[in-house]
DOMILUM-223318 format. One record per residue (C-alpha): residue in three letters; x, y, z. Coordinates in steps of 0.02 Angstrom, whole numbers. Layout:
REM DOMILUM-223318
rest: ALA&x: X&y: Y&z: Z $
...
//
This chain:
REM DOMILUM-223318
rest: MET&x: 0&y: 0&z: 0 $
rest: SER&x: 150&y: 113&z: 3 $
rest: ARG&x: 158&y: 116&z: -187 $
rest: ARG&x: 22&y: 200&z: -286 $
rest: ARG&x: -70&y: 84&z: -402 $
rest: ALA&x: -219&y: 141&z: -502 $
rest: GLY&x: -377&y: 90&z: -413 $
rest: VAL&x: -297&y: -24&z: -283 $
rest: ILE&x: -313&y: 95&z: -136 $
rest: CYS&x: -487&y: 145&z: -190 $
rest: VAL&x: -544&y: -35&z: -197 $
rest: ALA&x: -456&y: -79&z: -35 $
rest: GLY&x: -537&y: 71&z: 50 $
rest: LYS&x: -710&y: 23&z: -11 $
rest: CYS&x: -681&y: -154&z: 46 $
rest: ALA&x: -624&y: -96&z: 217 $
rest: ARG&x: -775&y: 18&z: 236 $
rest: ARG&x: -893&y: -120&z: 183 $
rest: HIS&x: -826&y: -242&z: 312 $
rest: CYS&x: -781&y: -122&z: 451 $
rest: GLY&x: -891&y: -137&z: 602 $
rest: ARG&x: -961&y: -307&z: 560 $
rest: ARG&x: -883&y: -477&z: 559 $
rest: ARG&x: -917&y: -592&z: 414 $
rest: ALA&x: -851&y: -767&z: 440 $
rest: ALA&x: -802&y: -789&z: 257 $
rest: THR&x: -717&y: -621&z: 230 $
rest: TRP&x: -559&y: -560&z: 315 $
rest: ILE&x: -445&y: -417&z: 268 $
rest: GLN&x: -267&y: -432&z: 332 $
rest: VAL&x: -118&y: -330&z: 274 $
rest: VAL&x: 56&y: -404&z: 270 $
rest: PRO&x: 191&y: -272&z: 302 $
rest: THR&x: 305&y: -268&z: 150 $
rest: ALA&x: 459&y: -246&z: 260 $
rest: LEU&x: 439&y: -425&z: 321 $
rest: GLY&x: 471&y: -498&z: 149 $
rest: VAL&x: 361&y: -650&z: 183 $
rest: THR&x: 292&y: -644&z: 6 $
rest: THR&x: 464&y: -668&z: -70 $
rest: GLY&x: 454&y: -819&z: -183 $
rest: LEU&x: 268&y: -807&z: -217 $
rest: LEU&x: 240&y: -786&z: -402 $
rest: GLY&x: 66&y: -711&z: -386 $
rest: GLY&x: -95&y: -715&z: -291 $
rest: PHE&x: -185&y: -871&z: -237 $
rest: ALA&x: -351&y: -925&z: -164 $
rest: ILE&x: -406&y: -1079&z: -70 $
rest: ALA&x: -584&y: -1144&z: -92 $
rest: GLN&x: -655&y: -1258&z: 41 $
rest: THR&x: -827&y: -1338&z: 46 $
rest: SER&x: -899&y: -1473&z: 155 $
rest: ASP&x: -944&y: -1588&z: 11 $
rest: SER&x: -790&y: -1587&z: -101 $
rest: PRO&x: -600&y: -1586&z: -88 $
rest: ASP&x: -510&y: -1419&z: -63 $
rest: ALA&x: -459&y: -1330&z: -222 $
rest: VAL&x: -336&y: -1190&z: -256 $
rest: TYR&x: -322&y: -1050&z: -383 $
rest: ILE&x: -143&y: -996&z: -421 $
rest: GLU&x: -101&y: -840&z: -522 $
rest: SER&x: 52&y: -820&z: -631 $
rest: ALA&x: 114&y: -684&z: -746 $
rest: THR&x: 19&y: -757&z: -894 $
rest: HIS&x: -130&y: -855&z: -827 $
rest: GLY&x: -218&y: -931&z: -679 $
rest: GLN&x: -229&y: -1114&z: -637 $
rest: VAL&x: -357&y: -1209&z: -535 $
rest: SER&x: -309&y: -1373&z: -452 $
rest: ASN&x: -379&y: -1494&z: -326 $
rest: ARG&x: -225&y: -1605&z: -327 $
rest: PRO&x: -181&y: -1637&z: -144 $
rest: GLU&x: 3&y: -1593&z: -171 $
rest: ASP&x: -43&y: -1423&z: -249 $
rest: VAL&x: -168&y: -1387&z: -110 $
rest: LYS&x: -38&y: -1429&z: 22 $
rest: VAL&x: 91&y: -1309&z: -54 $
rest: VAL&x: -34&y: -1166&z: -66 $
rest: GLN&x: -98&y: -1196&z: 110 $
rest: GLY&x: 82&y: -1187&z: 171 $
rest: SER&x: 106&y: -1021&z: 81 $
rest: TYR&x: -56&y: -957&z: 156 $
rest: ASP&x: -3&y: -1008&z: 332 $
rest: THR&x: 164&y: -919&z: 310 $
rest: VAL&x: 85&y: -757&z: 247 $
rest: ARG&x: -56&y: -759&z: 374 $
rest: ALA&x: 64&y: -785&z: 520 $
rest: GLU&x: 145&y: -617&z: 479 $
rest: ALA&x: -14&y: -521&z: 434 $
rest: GLN&x: -83&y: -382&z: 541 $
rest: PRO&x: -244&y: -423&z: 634 $
rest: GLN&x: -401&y: -369&z: 540 $
rest: PRO&x: -433&y: -206&z: 639 $
rest: GLY&x: -252&y: -150&z: 614 $
rest: SER&x: -259&y: -198&z: 430 $
rest: ILE&x: -417&y: -96&z: 402 $
rest: GLU&x: -334&y: 53&z: 486 $
rest: LEU&x: -181&y: 36&z: 374 $
rest: ILE&x: -295&y: 32&z: 221 $
rest: ARG&x: -385&y: 189&z: 281 $
rest: GLU&x: -219&y: 279&z: 308 $
rest: ALA&x: -159&y: 229&z: 134 $
rest: GLU&x: -323&y: 284&z: 58 $
rest: LYS&x: -303&y: 457&z: 139 $
rest: ARG&x: -126&y: 472&z: 73 $
rest: TRP&x: -172&y: 427&z: -106 $
rest: THR&x: -340&y: 514&z: -127 $
//
């Protein structure tokens, strides 16, 4: 959030306002401080999908395309990446405050 990217702060700010003050079990906003470097080695974003009636699946972004997989070995790698990033992330209230501060700086 320290670098200006078109629309990112605006979207993050809207997202923070939408979820501020209410807890939704399926939606969490947590900011990872860039100084920690915990995202080093990640090639892009990822998502983990979990349902009660099917195996976990992951979505993995790359520079050219996204990939969806439910292969257990892929899911395990992505879950490990998630655990690493989440362990260093700010708690949700602190993350929302950081997003608000960034939004003020860039708007």
